[in-house]
TORGU-529759 format. One record per residue: x, z, y of N, C-alpha, C, O in turn; residue number from 1; residue in one letter. Coordinates in steps of 0.1 Angstrom, whole numbers, padded with zeros to 4 digits, always signed. Atoms other than C-alpha are relative to their C-alpha. Layout:
REM residues N
   n_X   n_Z   n_Y  ca_X  ca_Z  ca_Y   c_X   c_Z   c_Y   o_X   o_Z   o_Y   n res
     X     Z     Y     X     Z     Y     X     Z     Y     X     Z     Y NUM   A
...
END
This chain:
REM residues 94
   n_X   n_Z   n_Y  ca_X  ca_Z  ca_Y   c_X   c_Z   c_Y   o_X   o_Z   o_Y   n res
 +0007 +0013 +0001 -0254 -0262 -0127 +0011 -0011 -0002 +0020 -0011 +0006   1   M
 -0009 +0011 +0003 -0236 -0292 -0141 -0007 -0013 +0003 -0019 -0014 +0000   2   W
 +0006 +0014 -0002 -0241 -0328 -0131 +0011 -0010 -0003 +0023 -0007 +0000   3   A
 -0010 +0010 +0003 -0223 -0359 -0142 -0005 -0014 +0001 -0017 -0017 -0001   4   G
 +0003 +0014 -0001 -0222 -0396 -0136 +0012 -0008 -0001 +0022 -0005 +0007   5   S
 -0012 +0008 +0001 -0197 -0422 -0146 +0002 -0008 +0013 +0013 -0014 +0015   6   P
 -0002 +0008 -0012 -0203 -0440 -0113 +0003 +0008 +0012 +0005 +0002 +0023   7   S
 -0004 -0008 -0012 -0194 -0411 -0090 +0014 -0004 +0005 +0023 -0004 -0003   8   C
 -0013 +0005 -0005 -0167 -0423 -0067 +0011 +0010 +0000 +0022 +0006 -0004   9   A
 -0010 -0010 -0001 -0148 -0391 -0063 +0005 +0006 -0013 +0016 +0008 -0015  10   A
 -0004 -0005 +0014 -0149 -0379 -0099 -0012 -0003 -0009 -0023 -0007 -0004  11   S
 +0010 +0004 +0009 -0169 -0384 -0130 -0010 +0012 -0003 -0021 +0010 -0008  12   T
 +0008 -0012 +0003 -0183 -0348 -0133 +0001 +0009 +0012 +0010 +0009 +0020  13   T
 +0001 -0009 -0012 -0194 -0323 -0107 -0005 +0014 -0005 -0014 +0015 -0013  14   I
 +0004 -0014 +0003 -0196 -0285 -0110 -0006 +0005 +0013 +0001 +0006 +0023  15   W
 +0007 -0006 -0012 -0222 -0271 -0085 -0005 +0014 -0004 -0012 +0016 -0014  16   L
 +0004 -0014 +0002 -0227 -0234 -0083 -0007 +0005 +0013 -0002 +0003 +0024  17   S
 +0007 -0007 -0010 -0252 -0215 -0062 +0006 +0013 +0002 +0004 +0022 -0006  18   N
 -0007 -0012 -0003 -0232 -0188 -0046 -0007 +0009 +0010 -0001 +0018 +0016  19   A
 +0007 -0007 -0010 -0259 -0174 -0025 -0001 +0015 -0002 -0002 +0023 +0008  20   G
 +0000 -0014 +0003 -0259 -0140 -0042 +0014 +0006 +0000 +0015 +0019 -0002  21   R
 -0013 -0005 +0000 -0222 -0136 -0041 +0003 +0007 +0013 +0004 +0000 +0024  22   L
 -0001 -0008 -0012 -0216 -0108 -0016 +0014 +0006 +0001 +0018 +0012 +0011  23   S
 -0013 -0007 +0000 -0181 -0096 -0026 +0010 -0009 -0008 +0006 -0015 -0018  24   F
 -0010 +0008 +0006 -0149 -0115 -0035 +0013 +0007 +0002 +0019 +0007 +0013  25   L
 -0013 -0006 -0001 -0117 -0096 -0043 +0011 -0010 -0004 +0008 -0021 -0008  26   D
 -0011 +0009 +0003 -0083 -0111 -0050 +0000 -0005 -0014 +0004 -0017 -0016  27   S
 +0000 +0005 +0014 -0088 -0113 -0087 -0011 -0011 -0002 -0008 -0021 -0008  28   S
 +0011 +0010 +0000 -0121 -0132 -0083 +0004 -0013 +0007 +0001 -0024 +0003  29   E
 -0005 +0011 -0008 -0105 -0154 -0057 +0010 -0008 -0008 +0010 -0021 -0008  30   L
 -0010 +0007 +0008 -0076 -0162 -0080 -0007 -0008 -0011 -0003 -0019 -0014  31   A
 +0008 +0007 +0010 -0101 -0171 -0108 -0007 -0013 +0006 -0007 -0023 -0001  32   V
 +0007 +0012 -0006 -0121 -0194 -0085 +0010 -0011 +0004 +0007 -0023 +0001  33   L
 -0010 +0010 -0004 -0090 -0211 -0072 +0006 -0007 -0013 +0007 -0019 -0013  34   L
 -0005 +0006 +0012 -0076 -0216 -0107 -0010 -0009 -0007 -0006 -0020 -0011  35   A
 +0010 +0009 +0005 -0109 -0230 -0119 -0001 -0013 +0008 -0003 -0024 +0002  36   A
 +0001 +0012 -0008 -0111 -0254 -0090 +0012 -0009 -0002 +0010 -0021 -0003  37   A
 -0012 +0008 +0002 -0075 -0266 -0095 -0001 -0007 -0014 +0002 -0019 -0015  38   V
 +0001 +0006 +0013 -0081 -0271 -0133 -0011 -0010 +0000 -0009 -0021 -0007  39   L
 +0011 +0010 +0000 -0114 -0288 -0127 +0004 -0013 +0007 +0002 -0024 +0002  40   A
 -0004 +0012 -0007 -0099 -0312 -0102 +0010 -0008 -0008 +0010 -0020 -0008  41   Q
 -0010 +0007 +0009 -0070 -0320 -0126 -0007 -0008 -0011 -0001 -0017 -0016  42   A
 +0008 +0007 +0011 -0097 -0331 -0151 -0011 -0009 +0006 -0020 -0014 -0001  43   R
 +0010 +0009 -0007 -0117 -0352 -0125 -0013 +0006 +0003 -0023 -0001 +0005  44   G
 +0012 -0007 -0003 -0143 -0325 -0119 +0000 +0005 +0015 +0009 +0012 +0019  45   V
 +0001 -0005 -0014 -0154 -0319 -0082 -0007 +0013 +0000 -0018 +0014 -0007  46   A
 +0006 -0013 +0000 -0162 -0283 -0075 -0008 +0001 +0014 -0002 -0001 +0024  47   V
 +0008 -0001 -0011 -0191 -0277 -0051 -0007 +0014 +0000 -0011 +0019 -0011  48   H
 +0006 -0013 -0001 -0204 -0243 -0039 -0011 -0001 +0011 -0009 -0006 +0022  49   L
 +0012 +0001 -0009 -0238 -0239 -0022 -0004 +0015 +0004 -0003 +0024 -0005  50   A
 +0006 -0013 -0004 -0253 -0210 -0002 +0010 +0011 +0003 +0006 +0023 +0002  51   G
 -0010 -0011 -0002 -0221 -0191 +0006 -0004 +0009 +0012 -0008 +0004 +0022  52   L
 +0002 -0009 -0011 -0226 -0160 +0027 +0012 -0001 +0010 +0023 -0004 +0005  53   Q
 -0010 +0001 -0009 -0206 -0160 +0059 +0013 +0007 -0003 +0024 +0002 -0001  54   P
 -0012 -0008 +0003 -0182 -0133 +0048 +0008 -0007 -0011 +0020 -0007 -0010  55   R
 -0008 +0007 +0011 -0173 -0152 +0016 +0006 -0013 +0004 +0017 -0016 +0001  56   I
 -0006 +0013 -0006 -0169 -0185 +0034 +0012 +0003 +0008 +0022 -0005 +0008  57   A
 -0011 -0003 -0008 -0146 -0168 +0058 +0012 +0004 -0009 +0024 +0000 -0005  58   R
 -0011 -0003 +0010 -0125 -0154 +0029 +0006 -0012 -0005 +0018 -0014 -0006  59   I
 -0005 +0012 +0006 -0122 -0188 +0014 +0008 -0008 +0011 +0017 -0015 +0008  60   L
 -0007 +0007 -0011 -0112 -0203 +0048 +0014 +0007 +0003 +0024 +0000 +0003  61   E
 -0012 -0007 -0003 -0086 -0176 +0055 +0011 -0002 -0011 +0023 -0003 -0008  62   I
 -0010 +0001 +0012 -0070 -0179 +0020 +0004 -0014 -0003 +0012 -0016 -0012  63   T
 -0003 +0014 +0003 -0069 -0217 +0021 -0006 -0006 -0012 -0002 -0017 -0016  64   G
 +0006 +0005 +0012 -0092 -0222 -0008 -0010 -0012 +0004 -0013 -0020 -0005  65   V
 +0010 +0010 -0004 -0117 -0244 +0012 +0004 -0015 -0004 -0005 -0022 -0008  66   M
 -0003 +0014 +0004 -0097 -0277 +0006 -0002 -0003 -0014 -0004 -0015 -0018  67   P
 +0001 +0002 +0014 -0101 -0272 -0031 -0014 -0002 -0005 -0017 -0006 -0016  68   A
 +0014 +0000 +0004 -0139 -0270 -0031 -0008 -0006 +0012 -0003 -0007 +0023  69   I
 +0009 +0005 -0010 -0168 -0286 -0012 -0011 +0011 +0001 -0016 +0016 -0009  70   R
 +0010 -0010 -0002 -0193 -0262 +0004 -0012 -0005 +0007 -0011 -0015 +0015  71   T
 +0013 +0005 -0006 -0229 -0266 +0015 -0008 +0013 +0003 -0006 +0023 -0003  72   Y
 +0009 -0011 -0004 -0254 -0243 +0032 -0010 +0003 -0010 -0013 +0015 -0012  73   D
 +0011 -0002 +0010 -0281 -0248 +0006 +0002 -0009 -0012 +0009 -0019 -0011  74   H
 -0001 +0008 +0013 -0283 -0261 -0030 -0006 -0014 +0002 -0001 -0024 -0002  75   V
 +0006 +0013 -0002 -0307 -0288 -0019 +0009 -0010 +0008 +0009 -0022 +0005  76   E
 -0009 +0008 -0008 -0282 -0301 +0007 +0011 -0005 -0010 +0015 -0017 -0009  77   Q
 -0010 +0005 +0009 -0255 -0302 -0020 -0005 -0010 -0010 +0002 -0020 -0012  78   A
 +0005 +0010 +0010 -0277 -0320 -0045 -0002 -0014 +0007 +0000 -0024 +0001  79   L
 +0002 +0013 -0007 -0286 -0346 -0018 +0013 -0007 +0002 +0013 -0019 +0000  80   A
 -0013 +0007 -0002 -0250 -0353 -0010 +0006 -0005 -0013 +0011 -0016 -0014  81   V
 -0005 +0004 +0013 -0240 -0354 -0047 -0007 -0013 -0005 -0001 -0022 -0010  82   I
 +0008 +0011 +0004 -0268 -0378 -0054 +0004 -0013 +0008 +0004 -0024 +0003  83   E
 -0004 +0011 -0009 -0258 -0400 -0024 +0013 -0006 -0004 +0015 -0018 -0003  84   R
 -0013 +0005 +0003 -0222 -0402 -0035 +0002 -0006 -0014 +0011 -0014 -0016  85   I
 -0002 +0006 +0014 -0228 -0411 -0071 -0013 -0001 -0008 -0012 -0004 -0020  86   G
 +0012 +0001 +0008 -0264 -0411 -0081 -0001 +0010 -0011 -0006 +0006 -0022  87   G
 -0001 -0010 +0011 -0259 -0379 -0101 -0014 +0006 -0002 -0021 +0009 +0007  88   V
 +0012 -0007 +0004 -0288 -0364 -0120 +0004 +0013 -0006 +0012 +0014 -0015  89   H
 -0005 -0013 +0004 -0284 -0327 -0124 -0006 +0005 -0013 -0017 +0001 -0016  90   S
 +0005 -0006 +0013 -0287 -0308 -0157 +0006 +0014 +0000 +0016 +0017 +0005  91   T
 -0005 -0014 +0001 -0284 -0271 -0165 +0008 +0000 -0013 +0005 -0006 -0023  92   E
 -0008 -0001 +0013 -0258 -0261 -0191 -0008 +0007 -0011 -0017 +0015 -0007  93   P
 +0007 -0007 +0011 -0270 -0250 -0225 +0005 +0014 -0002 +0000 +0021 -0011  94   A
END
């Protein structure tokens, strides 16, 4: 899910992904996620993940990835925060 707003204080674009079905994360996938987050931030895109399962959240904590992304318990919670920080209206990618 992509959302964007020129008035967003932290960045102009936001990448929100529902990770609720993600049950496994190996080192290759972790490297891709971190690289994507770093590249996104370099381009002013804030990365948000919603619905992380406890095991995946723990892996992200242990490996130090958490500072590069924002996490939420539920998609609705993420959307509420995103809207509050910048009045973002979500859109699905084509």
